[in-house]
Residue, then its C-alpha position, 0 to 999 in steps of 0.5 A: m593692818s595688812y587687811i587695811d593695806d590690802e583694801l587700799p589697792k582695791t579701793r583705789r582700783v575701784i575708784r580708778r574704775v569708777v572715775g575711768a568709767a565716769i570719765g570714759i562713758p561721757l567721753m565716748i558719748a560725746l565722741g559719738a555725738l561729735l562723730y554724728f554731727a561731723s558726719m551730718a555736717s559733712s553730708d550737708r556740705d557734700m550735698a551743697l557742693d553737688e547742688q553747686r556743681h549742678s548749677f555750674e553745669v546748667i550755666n555751662l550748658a546754657t552758655q554752650l547752647d547760646a554759642s552753638i545757636a550763634k555759631s549756626e546762624a553765622t554759618l547760615a549767613r555764610y551759606v546764604i551769601g556763598m550758597d555753598p552746599d557744604t556750608g548748608r550741611l554744616f549749618q544743619s549739623q550745627w543746628r542739630r548740635a544746638g538741639a542736642e545741647l538743648d536736650a541736655l539742658a532740659f535733662s539737667t534741669r528735669k528736677s528743677p521745677w523753677q526752670k521748667a517754664a523757662v526751658q519749655g519756652l526756650r524749646e518752643a522759641y528754638l523750634d520756631r527759630g529753626k523753622t525760620l532758619n530752615e526756610i531761609g536755607l531752603r530758599t538758598t538751596y533753590d537759588q533764591k538768594l535775594g529772598a533768602l538775604s531779605q528773610f535772613h535780615q528780617a530773622g535777625k529782628s524776629t521775636n523768636l531770637k529775642l525769646i531765645n536770648d531772654r529764656l537763656y538769660a532767665i535760666i542763667e540768672a535763676e541758676n546764679a541766684r540758686l548758686t548764691e544760695r548754695s554757696t551760702a549753704v556750702n559755707l554754713a556747712g563748712d563752718r559746722s564741719a569745722l566746728a565739729n572738727r575742732t570740738y572733735l580735736l579737743v576731745g581727742l586731745i583730752i583723751l590723748v592727754g588722759a591716755l598718754c604721757a606728756a612726753w609721748a604727746a610732745m614727741s607726737a606733736w613734734a613729729d606732726r609739725r615736721n611732717a606738716r612742714r615737709l608737706a607744705d614745702a612739697e606743695m610750694i614746690r609743686a605750686d611753683r612748677m604748676e605756675a611755670a607750666v601754666t605760664i608756658r601754656t598760656t604763651q603757647l595758646q596766645e601764639a596759636n590764637v594769633r595764628l588762627q586769627q590770621e588763618a581765619a582772615e585769609r579764609a574769609a577773604a578767599e570765601e568772599s572771593l568765591r561767593q562773588m564769583q558764584k554770584m556773578e555766574a548765577v546772575g549771568q546764567l539767569t540773565g542769559g536764559i531770560a535774554h535768549d527766550f525774550n529775544n526769540m519772542l521779540a523777534v516773532v513780535s517785531g517781525g510779524l508786526e513789520l511784515a503785517r504793516r507791509k502786507l496790510r494794503e497789498d495782502p490783508e489775509n497775510a497781514e492778519r496771519h502775521i498779526d496772529n504770529a505776533m500775538e502768539g509771540a506776545n502770549r509766549a512772552s506773557a507766559l514766560t513772565r508768568r512763570l518767572l513770577a511764579f518761580a519768584r513767588a511774586e505773582p499774587l495768588l487768588p485762592a478759592a475753594v476748589d474741588p480737585d476731582a471736578l477741576i480735573r474732570n473739567m480739564i480732560d478735554l483740554i488735556d486730550r487736545t494738548i497731549g494728542d490722541q495717542i496717549v491714554v489718559t486715565l483719571e482716578p479721582g479720590a478726593s471724595g468731597w475734600a476741597i483745597f484752597v488754591d488759585r484755580h488758574q495756577l493749579e490748572n496751569a500746573i496740571l497742564n505743565l505736568c501733562v505736557n512734561a509726561r507727553d514729551a517723556m513718552d514721545g507722544r505714546g503711552t499712558l498718563t494717569i491723574t490721581t487724587a487721594q486723601a492723605t493725612l501726613a505727620p509733621r515733616e513726613i513729606g519735605e517741610c510740610e506740617g502735619g494734617d489733612y492733604i489732597r494728594l494730586a499725582v500725575s504719572d506717566s510710562g515714559c523714559g524716567m529720570d536719573a538721580d542727577v536730573l532729579q537733583r536739578v529738576f526745580e532749577p530755573f532754566f534747567t531743561t533736557k529738551p533740545v535747544g528752542q523747545g523749552t524754557g526750563l521754568g515749568l517745574s520751577q513754576i510749579f514748585g513756587f506755586v505749591r510752596q505758596c499754597s503751604g504744600e509740598i511737591r515730590i518726584q519719584s522716577r527711575p530710568g525706563e520706569g516712568t515718572q510720578v509727580e505728587m503735589f500735596l495741597p492742604r485740605k480746606a474744611m468746608t460746610a455743606a453749603q460751601v461745598a454746594e456752592m463750590v461744585k455749582s455747574p457753570a451753566s447756572i452762572d448768569t452771563t447777562d450782558h450789561p449796558p455801557t458803564r462809566i469806568l474810572v481807569v486809575e493807571d500811572d503809566p501814560r501808555v498803559l492808560s491810553q491803551s486801557m482807555d481805547a480798549i474800554a471804549e472799544l467794548g462800548h463802555l465810557p472810560v474816565a482817565c485818572p493818571h494818579p491814585d491821589e486824584a481818584a476821590t476827586m474824579l469820583e466826586r466829579y463823575g457821579d455815575i461811575g459804575l466801576i473802578m479799574s485800578d493798577v496795583l503798584m503805583p507811586g504814592m500808594t498801591g491800588p488796594e490802599m487807594i480803595a481803602s482810603l476812599s470815603s464810605k459813600f464810594r465803597d459800594i462801587p465795584v472794583l477791578f484790580v489790574t496787575g502784572y506784578a504785585g511786588d510786596i502785595d503777596d497777601a490776597m486778603m489785601f484785595e478784599g475779595h475784588q476781582v483781579l485781572r492779570k496783565p497782559y490781557t485780551l479784549a475778550t478777557l477784559s470784556r468778560t472780567i468787567s461783566d463778571t465784576i459788575i455781576q458780583a457787585n450786584g449780588k449775582d453768582s460769578k464764575p470763579g476765575a473769570a479773569e481767565a475765562a473765555p469770552k461771553p456769547g455775543k461778543s465779537v472776537p477776532k478770528n484765530k486770536p487766543l482767548s487767554e494769555s497763556p496758550p496751553t502748549e506753550t506754558a508747559e516745560a519738561a524736565e525729564 
């Protein structure tokens, strides 16, 4: 009996162990599985939350970039209107900040292949937009306010701005779509985590019920509920305090916003008043300089003509001298307008392939006569066959200007060095020029040099260090406008007492061997055969200019036909079947000269065309002239004769001398004694800034 009694506790212990093991092992396995799945669900949820935060970060960066670009363009608008250098520097800082934000956006999306194309397109549009805005800022820096305003207005409609907005919208939309997916993933992961937690809690309760007594479980549950209530009350109090603090802060921010708006309005009014004052000061300076120089020239012209009229019968020789003085004054006025047009980049360029070494060698005699015998001129040609595509006359005038500047800086004694060299530049290595091959054309002197203050103002119009009456202050500003029109860059290096070096970097033009041979062809091989009288159709809307042109053509022995309006050109060509040349103004009412030529029927397209212009206005593309000759106003009879002859030669398939519109008269033509053969006398076109 006792044995049986002893075996019962053992059996019960075994049963309890077996039952405990049978219950405990599955519970442990289930608990482990629950812990694993809960960990996986939590990991998935954390991953989805990280991706969600990344989407918010990308959207925030894109929004900040959009705001920074808009803010920098607004600052540029203020700079263009106010021309305040501090505002210009602020624009550069804000635009660079926008670039940094774009880099941050690209870094943030580096692991997002669906955003790669949009971010790359955004970067390209940003760089293109930066070039446009920097060019506007540069125009404003050099006091080209009207051009900057016009370009800024056009920039507001440009495609790069639309591309930036489209790319930003695409990035934000893609992230919003991705955000929706990630939010769904977060919810699903949260559901799985909640399910796992609930299951885990159920198993835990089962374990607790099996391991602890009901009383302990009840007390524990009561203690938990009491703690939860206490935490809920504390959170409620904290939420109330936070809500009150947010309300107070919101009120303060609203009041601060009102104050900021008032200050912004006052500041905008003050800036507008300052801009108006600066604009009036700039206009007064410009008009005063132009009026001063033109009054001097008109005094020479009107005084010379009046004296010539009085002396015409009594003393013809003195009358001719007075006429020469009047012509010199007119030529100086022509040179001044040419420089003004070049500075404003409103004079049309007539580019052609030019060998810089040959051009400088051909100019050496002119340079020697201009600067005097006491200056030693040294040539260092190094272009080595590289060509440039420029307006030959403008380049010659620029070189001559620099030589005269050097002469004045050396007081007529010293060494002048003209150097050409090949140069391969990286993007923006020199100013704003693009990367590629360039010809470096430098003019160096051993003169007095310039200090930093003068260097900062050398390109300003009407700025000069010469005594009153010895310079217009447009020489270097003209060269600056010419170099920029040629897509080049100019740089000046100088120190007081050490001389000055002016460098022009002009883009290289790639040419074939045949083109090089044509470019360097000797002027002696050019056919200068005289032509018989030609019937010339003169298209000019100004009656006075038309009358003068008719008289000049008749004086040269040709047969002029007047056409006062471009609409009548086709009718006049039909009426006169022997028209051998069309001589047309460029800017006329109704249509321009190039538009008139383009509108003619095909049977008149073989007639030679000569365009005559003093200002090309909106026609700044030389391709619109379709390769026809262009004669600049004002011109002399000798220049007109040579240009008509060269135009006919070119139309007949013969070689024509480049730059014929500025060449000397042909042999055999009568030229009045002591009359200048070009519109711009060399000694009057140069302007020193040193």
